[in-house]
BADREN-424077 format. One record per residue (C-alpha): x, y, z; residue number from 1. Coordinates in pm, whole numbers, plus 50000, padded with zeros to 5 digits. Each point is the difference from the previous one (the first is absolute). Layout:
BEGIN
R_X_Y_Z_NUM
...
end
This chain:
BEGIN
R_91367_73416_18073_1
R_49620_50034_50067_2
R_49803_50296_49838_3
R_49771_50168_50226_4
R_49763_50256_49935_5
R_50243_50305_50012_6
R_50226_49814_49752_7
R_49713_49981_49770_8
R_49920_50379_50026_9
R_50368_50036_49858_10
R_49955_49766_49715_11
R_49685_50188_49869_12
R_50123_50326_50077_13
R_49696_50072_50244_14
R_49940_50298_50245_15
R_49702_49810_50164_16
R_50006_50032_50366_17
R_49777_49679_50081_18
R_50150_49640_49973_19
R_49965_49825_49668_20
R_49795_49698_50066_21
R_50011_49658_49803_22
R_49701_50093_49772_23
R_50157_50328_49865_24
R_50321_49801_49978_25
R_49848_49752_49758_26
R_49857_50297_49789_27
R_50280_50248_49966_28
R_50342_49807_50107_29
R_50274_50009_49706_30
R_49784_50215_49758_31
R_50153_50318_50065_32
R_50298_49998_49797_33
R_49931_50103_49637_34
R_50023_50309_49810_35
R_49630_50121_50029_36
R_49742_50152_50240_37
R_50101_49905_50338_38
R_50258_49768_49855_39
R_49744_49757_49779_40
R_50193_49884_49689_41
R_49884_50203_49726_42
R_49727_50160_50218_43
R_49811_49671_49973_44
R_49821_49926_50313_45
R_50025_49603_49939_46
R_50370_49867_49979_47
R_50067_49937_49649_48
R_50110_49674_49866_49
R_50381_50020_49876_50
R_49945_49754_49730_51
R_50381_49953_49871_52
R_50267_49745_50027_53
R_50299_50247_49910_54
R_50093_50327_50117_55
R_50217_50237_49764_56
R_50275_50208_50064_57
R_50034_50353_49884_58
R_50355_49964_49901_59
R_50310_49818_50105_60
R_50073_50204_50312_61
R_49675_49913_50148_62
R_50121_49638_49933_63
R_50318_50062_50157_64
R_49827_50177_50316_65
R_49774_49685_50034_66
R_50268_49740_49961_67
R_50193_50199_50275_68
R_49718_50028_50241_69
R_49980_50384_49961_70
R_49617_50008_49880_71
R_49732_49816_50152_72
R_49786_49865_49703_73
R_49901_49676_49824_74
R_50138_49833_49701_75
R_49832_49669_49942_76
R_49630_49888_50128_77
R_50137_49679_50165_78
R_50151_50239_50260_79
R_49704_50225_50067_80
R_49735_50224_49880_81
R_49844_50306_50129_82
R_49652_49871_50049_83
R_50138_49725_50165_84
R_50197_50236_50259_85
R_49720_50185_50086_86
R_49821_49680_50067_87
R_50307_49895_50221_88
R_50017_50346_50184_89
R_49626_49956_50076_90
R_50036_49666_50139_91
R_50285_50091_50225_92
R_49779_50289_50139_93
R_49737_49769_50095_94
R_50265_49713_50153_95
R_50210_50266_50175_96
R_50303_49894_49814_97
R_50310_50161_49860_98
R_49994_49832_49660_99
R_49760_49775_49792_100
R_50069_49789_49708_101
R_49731_49856_49799_102
R_50003_49677_49779_103
R_49812_49822_49741_104
R_49800_49772_50260_105
R_50017_49923_50353_106
R_50206_49698_49938_107
R_50248_50195_49815_108
R_50050_50194_50304_109
R_50057_49716_50220_110
R_50227_49804_49792_111
R_50230_50302_49907_112
R_50002_50095_50368_113
R_50109_49662_50085_114
R_50255_49973_49721_115
R_50125_50326_50076_116
R_50057_49940_50390_117
R_50118_49637_49997_118
R_50314_49863_49828_119
R_50112_49625_49968_120
R_50052_49853_50335_121
R_49777_50211_50184_122
R_49687_49926_50174_123
R_49631_50155_50092_124
R_49740_49907_50236_125
R_49640_49999_49846_126
R_49672_49972_50166_127
R_49816_49668_49904_128
R_49681_50165_49946_129
R_50109_50214_49679_130
R_49882_50040_49659_131
R_50052_49684_49823_132
R_50196_50143_49690_133
R_50247_50133_50255_134
R_50043_49681_50184_135
R_50053_49832_49630_136
R_50275_50286_49924_137
R_50190_49917_50306_138
R_49983_49618_49940_139
R_50054_49988_49614_140
R_50222_50297_49921_141
R_50182_50133_50306_142
R_50094_49624_50055_143
R_50187_50018_49659_144
R_50224_50287_50109_145
R_50081_49809_50327_146
R_49800_50256_50197_147
R_49828_49805_50315_148
R_49648_50066_50116_149
R_49811_49860_50317_150
R_49660_50057_50073_151
R_49843_50052_50336_152
R_49651_50041_50131_153
R_49887_50323_50021_154
R_49971_50124_50358_155
R_50248_49720_50135_156
R_50286_50218_50096_157
R_50172_49734_50178_158
R_50023_49794_49678_159
R_50110_50313_49823_160
R_50292_50063_50213_161
R_50109_49634_49973_162
R_49993_50036_49623_163
R_50240_50281_49985_164
R_50325_49870_49877_165
R_50361_50181_49978_166
R_49924_50058_49631_167
R_49655_50137_50054_168
R_49946_50368_49843_169
R_49636_50069_49985_170
R_49654_49886_50171_171
R_49713_50038_49761_172
R_49631_49997_50090_173
R_49683_50104_49897_174
R_49759_50158_50262_175
R_49718_49922_49992_176
R_50077_49660_49788_177
R_49832_49857_49742_178
R_49755_49827_50040_179
R_49961_49939_50385_180
R_50054_50395_50090_181
R_50264_49922_50248_182
R_50162_50329_50141_183
R_50366_49966_50092_184
R_50116_50209_50275_185
R_50222_50267_49815_186
R_50140_50116_50345_187
R_50122_49647_50086_188
R_50135_49938_49635_189
R_50183_50339_49994_190
R_50157_49953_50358_191
R_50104_49622_49890_192
R_50154_50130_49673_193
R_50175_50274_50162_194
R_50141_49744_50278_195
R_50147_49801_49658_196
R_50063_50280_49793_197
R_49743_49907_49720_198
R_49773_50212_49788_199
R_49631_49961_50038_200
R_49783_50002_49673_201
R_49628_50019_50034_202
R_49732_49930_49736_203
R_49718_50228_50123_204
R_49782_49955_49707_205
R_49689_49875_50211_206
R_50046_50275_50244_207
R_50093_50289_49768_208
R_50150_50337_50121_209
R_49660_50116_50119_210
R_49981_49727_50274_211
R_50337_49911_50077_212
R_50355_50189_49962_213
R_50273_49732_50059_214
R_50293_50263_49952_215
R_49875_50181_50352_216
R_50098_49676_50151_217
R_50355_49980_49870_218
R_49932_49778_49704_219
R_50248_50038_49746_220
R_49807_49945_49663_221
R_49610_49996_49930_222
R_49866_49832_49667_223
R_49658_50031_49869_224
R_49832_49832_49709_225
R_49847_50332_49896_226
R_49776_49797_49751_227
R_49772_49938_50305_228
R_49887_50295_50237_229
R_50209_50286_49872_230
R_49912_49958_49645_231
R_49633_49884_50114_232
R_49845_49940_49684_233
R_50101_49671_49853_234
R_50148_50167_49695_235
R_50376_50015_50064_236
R_50302_49815_50116_237
R_50271_50151_50197_238
R_50216_49940_50312_239
R_50190_50233_50217_240
R_50290_50000_50226_241
R_50050_50285_50288_242
R_50256_50104_50290_243
R_50305_50220_50021_244
R_50165_50137_49681_245
R_50321_49779_50011_246
R_49824_49668_50041_247
R_49747_50081_49731_248
R_50255_50139_49752_249
R_50181_49672_50035_250
R_49693_49790_49912_251
R_49937_50268_49740_252
R_50363_49906_49814_253
R_49853_49655_49981_254
R_49715_50101_49835_255
R_50151_50153_49730_256
R_50192_49661_49950_257
R_49717_49773_50037_258
R_49736_50214_49793_259
R_49700_49986_50234_260
R_49920_50364_49925_261
R_49632_50158_50030_262
R_49891_50125_49665_263
R_49844_50353_50009_264
R_49634_49946_49920_265
R_49994_49774_50309_266
R_50162_50266_50198_267
R_49744_50251_49900_268
R_49720_49746_50089_269
R_50180_49956_50356_270
R_50005_50356_50061_271
R_49625_50035_49912_272
R_49922_49699_50212_273
R_50213_50142_50301_274
R_49804_50341_50016_275
R_49696_49776_50120_276
R_50173_49742_50166_277
R_49935_50118_50370_278
R_49626_50038_49931_279
R_49967_49612_49827_280
R_50224_49867_50290_281
R_49788_50163_50282_282
R_49705_49863_49836_283
R_50145_49664_49985_284
R_50118_49977_50332_285
R_49662_50068_50151_286
R_49826_49763_49736_287
R_50240_49729_50081_288
R_49969_50020_50388_289
R_49633_49981_49970_290
R_50035_49711_49786_291
R_50210_49806_50240_292
R_49780_50096_50289_293
R_49705_49849_49800_294
R_50209_49667_49904_295
R_50142_49945_50350_296
R_49654_49936_50116_297
R_49862_49817_49738_298
R_49924_49642_50071_299
R_50131_49859_49651_300
R_50323_50155_50052_301
R_50296_49840_50181_302
R_50252_50265_50044_303
R_50048_50357_49890_304
R_50349_50154_49953_305
R_49993_50376_50046_306
R_50239_50207_50222_307
R_49720_50220_50095_308
R_49834_49713_50205_309
R_50067_49954_50344_310
R_50021_49610_49894_311
R_50295_50056_49778_312
R_50347_49883_50171_313
R_50154_50322_49916_314
R_49717_50229_50069_315
R_50195_50184_50265_316
R_50325_50029_49818_317
R_49761_50147_49686_318
R_49817_50231_50243_319
R_50344_50143_50110_320
R_50164_50072_49650_321
R_49718_50013_49754_322
R_49727_50273_49976_323
R_49779_49798_49765_324
R_49970_49624_49952_325
R_49975_49972_49614_326
R_49748_49913_49742_327
R_50077_49629_49977_328
R_49803_49743_50225_329
R_50106_49635_49978_330
R_49764_49724_50183_331
R_49929_49613_49986_332
R_49668_49896_49890_333
R_49847_49716_50241_334
R_49968_49765_49704_335
R_50198_49801_49765_336
R_50186_50055_49663_337
R_49658_49949_49831_338
R_49828_50202_50202_339
R_50275_50287_49981_340
R_49962_50002_49622_341
R_49609_50034_50023_342
R_50059_50286_50254_343
R_50245_50194_49756_344
R_49742_49929_49697_345
R_49714_50138_50207_346
R_50171_50351_50065_347
R_49837_50246_49755_348
R_50194_50322_50040_349
R_50368_49894_50022_350
R_50219_49875_49717_351
R_50193_49680_50038_352
R_50390_50096_49946_353
R_50344_49986_50124_354
R_50038_50381_50089_355
R_49870_50241_50275_356
R_49995_50381_50102_357
R_49797_50129_49725_358
R_49650_50171_49994_359
R_49820_49677_49885_360
R_49994_49722_50257_361
R_50173_49690_49914_362
R_49973_49659_50158_363
R_50283_49744_49993_364
R_50046_49624_50090_365
R_50372_49981_50090_366
R_50020_49612_49958_367
R_49885_49986_49633_368
R_50094_50354_49864_369
R_50349_50047_50182_370
R_50124_49693_50167_371
R_49875_49741_49739_372
R_50375_49872_49929_373
R_50003_49874_50352_374
R_49862_49660_50124_375
R_49702_50027_50223_376
R_50225_49873_50289_377
R_50232_50288_49959_378
R_49745_50249_49971_379
R_49835_49929_50295_380
R_50325_49975_50175_381
R_50066_50365_49924_382
R_49626_50098_50099_383
R_49856_49996_49646_384
R_49707_49809_50089_385
R_49740_49901_49738_386
R_49737_50224_50178_387
R_50223_50286_50008_388
R_49864_50319_49803_389
R_50150_50350_49965_390
R_49763_50269_49944_391
R_50135_50353_49869_392
R_49734_50262_50095_393
R_49918_50244_49745_394
R_49858_50328_50009_395
R_49650_49874_49951_396
R_49725_50078_50280_397
R_50072_49757_50308_398
R_49661_49912_50071_399
R_49966_49859_49617_400
R_50329_49798_50065_401
R_49875_49848_50318_402
R_49661_49939_49850_403
R_50151_49822_49713_404
R_50234_49788_50268_405
R_49680_49888_50154_406
R_49841_49891_49683_407
R_50296_49799_49887_408
R_50047_49839_50348_409
R_49638_49867_50010_410
R_50063_49785_49677_411
R_50260_49782_50201_412
end
């Protein structure tokens, strides 16, 4: 069940007559449940950190009520935490989801979801332009449990149809994908899934809930690496799965077994980051679009991958299902490997690193940072050229970032 603005009024007990907009949800959602003024825990404006691993019972009757399901409370930190629960409610409100469950990392969210939804002898179809570690998990771990996976090219829906087998249970894709920012047609995938009675899982980390809400298209589960834009400050690791309560609850049971729970301090940092997320994301959308337009016209750039550009192969799909195009721009420099290294070293503002989505700009060289285990021929076969650069735009002034690009391109 998708949650709208009116549902949000009920959740926070508001009598406001105007619709609650996205930025207001980011600030207030999930926080009106405590015992203080306007529901704030302990009268604290900022959500407190419930720094505990164990929850005590008043007496044995309280234990009996908990075991029998007559009381809704916590008993042990691996199964939940008050600070974490507030972060989950805030995330659910932003995504328009019925429920959310947080994990210790984005990969913990992905792996627990796949293990929870698939059993031995079953099969999943996954887009080949996915996060490298997701592909490794499918090939190295799921294979051990006799769970098959078929990788198909993002955007090739005929190939997707052919890949579906009698034992296929789920379709998994990122959208936009990493690092080429391919945008999958959510309507097409959902329609195909319904025809074959399959579940659809979309990793929407690159899009964020501000730019795209896959649940509104009929997707079953949405995953985010909250380490990235949702946290936004390169100071925490978290992942989240969102969707209807019954399905999310089933994934939650597996989290309790596998143990990938988020700690309360990270939940607190995530809540803090979410309050400014819409402001940061709007800035990053705008700056990344400006950077993409600059790079597309530069003579030393071979190709730019950004769904906001008309030259992107999935531009029309992106315009139809996204309200913004994200803060990552990938591009190929018109040089060789040595020239690309000189270009990266010539940049003065962004740091070189593997992550993205924070307030600081980060530049990455996928072939050496993410795909170094593959032979060069194998990397090129999946589109990871030596000249490919992924640039995560922070909240610095766009004019400064573009001037820095101009400076670095001049050295090659």
